[in-house]
VEXZA-352265 format. One record per residue: residue number from 1; residue in one letter; x, y, z of N, C-alpha, C, O, CB in turn. Coordinates in steps of 0.02 Angstrom, whole numbers, m for minus. Glycine has a CB too. Layout:
! residues N
+-----+------+--------+--------+--------+--------+--------+--------+--------+--------+--------+--------+--------+--------+--------+--------+--------+
! seq ! type !   n.c1 !   n.c2 !   n.c3 !  ca.c1 !  ca.c2 !  ca.c3 !   c.c1 !   c.c2 !   c.c3 !   o.c1 !   o.c2 !   o.c3 !  cb.c1 !  cb.c2 !  cb.c3 !
+-----+------+--------+--------+--------+--------+--------+--------+--------+--------+--------+--------+--------+--------+--------+--------+--------+
! NUM !    A !      X !      Y !      Z !      X !      Y !      Z !      X !      Y !      Z !      X !      Y !      Z !      X !      Y !      Z !
...
+-----+------+--------+--------+--------+--------+--------+--------+--------+--------+--------+--------+--------+--------+--------+--------+--------+
//
This chain:
! residues 83
+-----+------+--------+--------+--------+--------+--------+--------+--------+--------+--------+--------+--------+--------+--------+--------+--------+
! seq ! type !   n.c1 !   n.c2 !   n.c3 !  ca.c1 !  ca.c2 !  ca.c3 !   c.c1 !   c.c2 !   c.c3 !   o.c1 !   o.c2 !   o.c3 !  cb.c1 !  cb.c2 !  cb.c3 !
+-----+------+--------+--------+--------+--------+--------+--------+--------+--------+--------+--------+--------+--------+--------+--------+--------+
!   1 !    M !   4078 !   4865 !   6393 !   4110 !   4846 !   6333 !   4040 !   4882 !   6302 !   3986 !   4873 !   6329 !   4133 !   4754 !   6318 !
!   2 !    N !   4046 !   4920 !   6249 !   3971 !   4927 !   6227 !   3958 !   4870 !   6173 !   3994 !   4821 !   6168 !   3954 !   5005 !   6193 !
!   3 !    E !   3882 !   4885 !   6119 !   3887 !   4821 !   6091 !   3903 !   4856 !   6027 !   3881 !   4912 !   6012 !   3822 !   4766 !   6095 !
!   4 !    P !   3947 !   4818 !   5988 !   3990 !   4813 !   5911 !   3940 !   4845 !   5862 !   3879 !   4837 !   5867 !   4010 !   4723 !   5880 !
!   5 !    N !   3972 !   4881 !   5816 !   3916 !   4909 !   5767 !   3959 !   4880 !   5690 !   4013 !   4851 !   5686 !   3903 !   5015 !   5777 !
!   6 !    M !   3923 !   4897 !   5647 !   3965 !   4889 !   5584 !   4031 !   4923 !   5576 !   4086 !   4897 !   5569 !   3928 !   4911 !   5530 !
!   7 !    K !   4017 !   4976 !   5578 !   4062 !   5027 !   5563 !   4120 !   5008 !   5602 !   4174 !   5014 !   5572 !   4037 !   5095 !   5578 !
!   8 !    E !   4122 !   4985 !   5663 !   4200 !   4958 !   5703 !   4203 !   4902 !   5668 !   4262 !   4893 !   5654 !   4206 !   4939 !   5793 !
!   9 !    V !   4165 !   4854 !   5643 !   4189 !   4810 !   5593 !   4226 !   4800 !   5535 !   4261 !   4752 !   5519 !   4159 !   4795 !   5579 !
!  10 !    I !   4214 !   4846 !   5510 !   4241 !   4886 !   5438 !   4322 !   4904 !   5472 !   4375 !   4886 !   5446 !   4181 !   4978 !   5411 !
!  11 !    E !   4312 !   4953 !   5548 !   4356 !   4970 !   5553 !   4416 !   4930 !   5572 !   4470 !   4945 !   5546 !   4342 !   5008 !   5577 !
!  12 !    K !   4414 !   4907 !   5592 !   4443 !   4843 !   5618 !   4494 !   4809 !   5574 !   4553 !   4794 !   5578 !   4389 !   4794 !   5630 !
!  13 !    L !   4426 !   4803 !   5512 !   4466 !   4733 !   5467 !   4513 !   4806 !   5410 !   4551 !   4792 !   5363 !   4377 !   4653 !   5400 !
!  14 !    E !   4505 !   4841 !   5421 !   4553 !   4908 !   5381 !   4607 !   4904 !   5380 !   4645 !   4898 !   5331 !   4554 !   4973 !   5404 !
!  15 !    K !   4623 !   4909 !   5464 !   4667 !   4934 !   5496 !   4707 !   4861 !   5515 !   4757 !   4865 !   5551 !   4636 !   4983 !   5553 !
!  16 !    V !   4682 !   4787 !   5489 !   4723 !   4719 !   5487 !   4741 !   4738 !   5428 !   4801 !   4752 !   5431 !   4689 !   4642 !   5493 !
!  17 !    L !   4710 !   4750 !   5352 !   4759 !   4771 !   5286 !   4822 !   4824 !   5287 !   4871 !   4822 !   5250 !   4713 !   4803 !   5234 !
!  18 !    S !   4805 !   4876 !   5342 !   4850 !   4928 !   5359 !   4903 !   4900 !   5388 !   4962 !   4918 !   5381 !   4823 !   4977 !   5399 !
!  19 !    G !   4890 !   4870 !   5412 !   4948 !   4827 !   5459 !   4929 !   4857 !   5536 !   4929 !   4822 !   5587 !   5047 !   4849 !   5433 !
!  20 !    D !   4912 !   4932 !   5536 !   4883 !   4934 !   5605 !   4861 !   4907 !   5666 !   4871 !   4936 !   5720 !   4855 !   4946 !   5602 !
!  21 !    L !   4822 !   4834 !   5658 !   4807 !   4795 !   5691 !   4830 !   4751 !   5686 !   4857 !   4751 !   5631 !   4768 !   4789 !   5695 !
!  22 !    N !   4841 !   4685 !   5724 !   4859 !   4610 !   5685 !   4806 !   4569 !   5721 !   4787 !   4572 !   5780 !   4948 !   4573 !   5700 !
!  23 !    R !   4777 !   4510 !   5647 !   4752 !   4486 !   5648 !   4719 !   4443 !   5731 !   4662 !   4419 !   5735 !   4778 !   4472 !   5600 !
!  24 !    E !   4762 !   4443 !   5783 !   4740 !   4413 !   5833 !   4708 !   4450 !   5874 !   4671 !   4425 !   5916 !   4781 !   4384 !   5859 !
!  25 !    D !   4719 !   4528 !   5868 !   4697 !   4562 !   5926 !   4622 !   4564 !   5900 !   4574 !   4560 !   5938 !   4737 !   4638 !   5943 !
!  26 !    V !   4616 !   4570 !   5832 !   4541 !   4591 !   5795 !   4503 !   4504 !   5806 !   4443 !   4503 !   5820 !   4555 !   4623 !   5683 !
!  27 !    S !   4526 !   4463 !   5801 !   4492 !   4400 !   5810 !   4494 !   4402 !   5907 !   4453 !   4366 !   5934 !   4543 !   4324 !   5763 !
!  28 !    D !   4521 !   4426 !   5932 !   4508 !   4415 !   6006 !   4435 !   4473 !   6023 !   4383 !   4459 !   6054 !   4594 !   4439 !   6058 !
!  29 !    W !   4456 !   4546 !   5987 !   4393 !   4559 !   5989 !   4330 !   4546 !   5976 !   4285 !   4559 !   6017 !   4393 !   4585 !   5978 !
!  30 !    A !   4320 !   4520 !   5922 !   4284 !   4467 !   5905 !   4250 !   4412 !   5921 !   4191 !   4402 !   5905 !   4302 !   4452 !   5884 !
!  31 !    E !   4286 !   4374 !   5954 !   4272 !   4329 !   6000 !   4250 !   4334 !   6078 !   4232 !   4286 !   6113 !   4319 !   4299 !   5997 !
!  32 !    F !   4254 !   4390 !   6094 !   4227 !   4431 !   6158 !   4171 !   4433 !   6152 !   4135 !   4428 !   6201 !   4247 !   4497 !   6172 !
!  33 !    Y !   4154 !   4439 !   6108 !   4079 !   4449 !   6096 !   4056 !   4380 !   6066 !   4001 !   4376 !   6094 !   4063 !   4515 !   6042 !
!  34 !    V !   4062 !   4320 !   6026 !   4050 !   4285 !   5995 !   4057 !   4212 !   6068 !   4021 !   4162 !   6060 !   4096 !   4296 !   5925 !
!  35 !    M !   4082 !   4214 !   6103 !   4094 !   4152 !   6131 !   4077 !   4167 !   6198 !   4098 !   4123 !   6236 !   4163 !   4124 !   6121 !
!  36 !    T !   4046 !   4216 !   6227 !   4002 !   4236 !   6284 !   3939 !   4186 !   6287 !   3904 !   4158 !   6245 !   3978 !   4314 !   6275 !
!  37 !    D !   3943 !   4187 !   6356 !   3869 !   4116 !   6369 !   3811 !   4164 !   6342 !   3777 !   4147 !   6294 !   3843 !   4081 !   6480 !
!  38 !    E !   3799 !   4233 !   6380 !   3749 !   4268 !   6318 !   3764 !   4321 !   6275 !   3789 !   4371 !   6301 !   3691 !   4296 !   6345 !
!  39 !    P !   3757 !   4321 !   6226 !   3783 !   4365 !   6180 !   3731 !   4435 !   6184 !   3670 !   4442 !   6187 !   3786 !   4324 !   6104 !
!  40 !    K !   3782 !   4476 !   6182 !   3744 !   4533 !   6184 !   3774 !   4584 !   6110 !   3823 !   4621 !   6105 !   3758 !   4570 !   6268 !
!  41 !    V !   3728 !   4569 !   6069 !   3738 !   4598 !   5992 !   3666 !   4584 !   5963 !   3642 !   4528 !   5955 !   3806 !   4553 !   5941 !
!  42 !    N !   3648 !   4617 !   5955 !   3561 !   4625 !   5936 !   3554 !   4624 !   5858 !   3513 !   4593 !   5825 !   3523 !   4708 !   5967 !
!  43 !    D !   3616 !   4678 !   5831 !   3611 !   4669 !   5761 !   3626 !   4595 !   5721 !   3678 !   4567 !   5738 !   3656 !   4719 !   5738 !
!  44 !    E !   3590 !   4567 !   5680 !   3629 !   4518 !   5670 !   3663 !   4510 !   5588 !   3664 !   4456 !   5558 !   3588 !   4460 !   5693 !
!  45 !    N !   3686 !   4570 !   5563 !   3728 !   4566 !   5525 !   3795 !   4556 !   5556 !   3840 !   4515 !   5547 !   3721 !   4616 !   5488 !
!  46 !    V !   3785 !   4622 !   5609 !   3834 !   4624 !   5642 !   3864 !   4550 !   5668 !   3922 !   4532 !   5660 !   3816 !   4668 !   5688 !
!  47 !    W !   3801 !   4507 !   5708 !   3831 !   4457 !   5722 !   3861 !   4413 !   5695 !   3905 !   4381 !   5723 !   3810 !   4440 !   5743 !
!  48 !    E !   3834 !   4397 !   5610 !   3877 !   4368 !   5578 !   3943 !   4384 !   5563 !   3992 !   4355 !   5586 !   3856 !   4359 !   5537 !
!  49 !    M !   3945 !   4452 !   5507 !   4004 !   4467 !   5535 !   4052 !   4468 !   5593 !   4106 !   4463 !   5564 !   4001 !   4499 !   5526 !
!  50 !    L !   4063 !   4472 !   5650 !   4095 !   4445 !   5715 !   4116 !   4392 !   5718 !   4175 !   4376 !   5722 !   4062 !   4443 !   5764 !
!  51 !    K !   4041 !   4334 !   5713 !   4082 !   4272 !   5715 !   4126 !   4251 !   5619 !   4152 !   4195 !   5622 !   4012 !   4202 !   5746 !
!  52 !    T !   4133 !   4274 !   5568 !   4160 !   4270 !   5534 !   4232 !   4279 !   5557 !   4271 !   4232 !   5560 !   4134 !   4299 !   5494 !
!  53 !    I !   4250 !   4350 !   5576 !   4312 !   4398 !   5597 !   4320 !   4346 !   5641 !   4381 !   4352 !   5644 !   4305 !   4482 !   5625 !
!  54 !    S !   4308 !   4299 !   5680 !   4349 !   4292 !   5752 !   4381 !   4239 !   5717 !   4418 !   4209 !   5756 !   4306 !   4273 !   5835 !
!  55 !    G !   4384 !   4205 !   5638 !   4441 !   4137 !   5624 !   4476 !   4202 !   5586 !   4508 !   4181 !   5539 !   4415 !   4044 !   5564 !
!  56 !    I !   4480 !   4259 !   5590 !   4528 !   4282 !   5540 !   4601 !   4259 !   5548 !   4644 !   4269 !   5505 !   4527 !   4355 !   5540 !
!  57 !    D !   4612 !   4222 !   5615 !   4683 !   4213 !   5622 !   4708 !   4145 !   5623 !   4762 !   4125 !   5643 !   4703 !   4242 !   5679 !
!  58 !    I !   4644 !   4104 !   5591 !   4675 !   4041 !   5571 !   4730 !   4047 !   5524 !   4732 !   4091 !   5481 !   4627 !   3999 !   5543 !
!  59 !    L !   4790 !   3989 !   5535 !   4815 !   3963 !   5509 !   4825 !   3912 !   5465 !   4845 !   3859 !   5488 !   4826 !   3967 !   5531 !
!  60 !    D !   4815 !   3916 !   5401 !   4821 !   3857 !   5352 !   4880 !   3828 !   5339 !   4880 !   3773 !   5311 !   4800 !   3872 !   5292 !
!  61 !    S !   4939 !   3860 !   5357 !   5006 !   3821 !   5358 !   5049 !   3845 !   5421 !   5011 !   3889 !   5441 !   5051 !   3834 !   5287 !
!  62 !    P !   5097 !   3846 !   5460 !   5120 !   3886 !   5517 !   5145 !   3957 !   5479 !   5165 !   4007 !   5508 !   5184 !   3844 !   5561 !
!  63 !    T !   5139 !   3950 !   5421 !   5152 !   4049 !   5397 !   5116 !   4065 !   5362 !   5135 !   4114 !   5330 !   5215 !   4082 !   5358 !
!  64 !    T !   5050 !   4041 !   5344 !   5027 !   4063 !   5312 !   4932 !   4069 !   5342 !   4910 !   4024 !   5377 !   5056 !   4028 !   5254 !
!  65 !    Y !   4898 !   4111 !   5328 !   4832 !   4128 !   5344 !   4782 !   4085 !   5321 !   4799 !   4080 !   5262 !   4819 !   4189 !   5322 !
!  66 !    Y !   4737 !   4054 !   5327 !   4689 !   4041 !   5294 !   4660 !   4076 !   5237 !   4659 !   4056 !   5178 !   4656 !   4037 !   5331 !
!  67 !    H !   4621 !   4169 !   5278 !   4604 !   4190 !   5248 !   4664 !   4254 !   5232 !   4707 !   4284 !   5265 !   4544 !   4190 !   5267 !
!  68 !    N !   4636 !   4254 !   5154 !   4692 !   4304 !   5140 !   4673 !   4364 !   5142 !   4620 !   4379 !   5170 !   4723 !   4298 !   5080 !
!  69 !    Q !   4722 !   4419 !   5104 !   4701 !   4485 !   5097 !   4624 !   4494 !   5058 !   4578 !   4527 !   5083 !   4760 !   4521 !   5057 !
!  70 !    E !   4621 !   4464 !   5003 !   4549 !   4489 !   4972 !   4497 !   4457 !   5002 !   4442 !   4484 !   4999 !   4540 !   4477 !   4895 !
!  71 !    D !   4503 !   4395 !   5036 !   4451 !   4388 !   5091 !   4437 !   4452 !   5128 !   4384 !   4479 !   5142 !   4473 !   4335 !   5142 !
!  72 !    I !   4494 !   4469 !   5141 !   4461 !   4531 !   5209 !   4446 !   4592 !   5165 !   4426 !   4639 !   5199 !   4531 !   4564 !   5283 !
!  73 !    K !   4448 !   4601 !   5115 !   4442 !   4644 !   5071 !   4348 !   4638 !   5054 !   4304 !   4678 !   5071 !   4500 !   4624 !   5007 !
!  74 !    E !   4340 !   4569 !   5014 !   4278 !   4551 !   5018 !   4229 !   4562 !   5094 !   4172 !   4585 !   5100 !   4286 !   4481 !   4998 !
!  75 !    W !   4267 !   4542 !   5137 !   4224 !   4565 !   5206 !   4223 !   4630 !   5224 !   4185 !   4638 !   5272 !   4246 !   4535 !   5266 !
!  76 !    I !   4239 !   4660 !   5213 !   4250 !   4740 !   5199 !   4187 !   4774 !   5165 !   4150 !   4817 !   5189 !   4316 !   4752 !   5146 !
!  77 !    E !   4184 !   4744 !   5100 !   4141 !   4773 !   5036 !   4055 !   4748 !   5062 !   4003 !   4780 !   5059 !   4173 !   4725 !   4945 !
!  78 !    K !   4069 !   4678 !   5087 !   3990 !   4664 !   5133 !   3977 !   4688 !   5175 !   3919 !   4706 !   5179 !   3971 !   4612 !   5161 !
!  79 !    A !   4022 !   4702 !   5230 !   4002 !   4747 !   5301 !   3988 !   4831 !   5275 !   3958 !   4871 !   5312 !   4081 !   4746 !   5368 !
!  80 !    K !   4011 !   4847 !   5217 !   3976 !   4925 !   5195 !   3923 !   4907 !   5159 !   3878 !   4949 !   5155 !   4022 !   4979 !   5146 !
!  81 !    G !   3915 !   4850 !   5129 !   3853 !   4854 !   5092 !   3794 !   4827 !   5151 !   3736 !   4831 !   5130 !   3857 !   4803 !   5017 !
!  82 !    L !   3798 !   4810 !   5196 !   3757 !   4802 !   5254 !   3741 !   4875 !   5295 !   3686 !   4878 !   5323 !   3797 !   4749 !   5301 !
!  83 !    L !   3783 !   4931 !   5299 !   3774 !   4985 !   5327 !   3709 !   5011 !   5319 !   3693 !   5064 !   5345 !   3817 !   5025 !   5309 !
+-----+------+--------+--------+--------+--------+--------+--------+--------+--------+--------+--------+--------+--------+--------+--------+--------+
//
């Protein structure tokens, strides 16, 4: 698997907002990179975003996610500013 880039991060987050991807799939994708013994992400900004979005599926209650859609929109804007 290739090293992820900021455009991929943005795309994944936008797909969560549109309903094309679920939070669990995006979290799994990010965790693949974050949880490895030897991370293969050289871009520090991408690394930080991956750590953030690896928790996108955390529940605040049995039916509510801890990070709401506004949080995701803020992450997208932050990521776009780092391109």
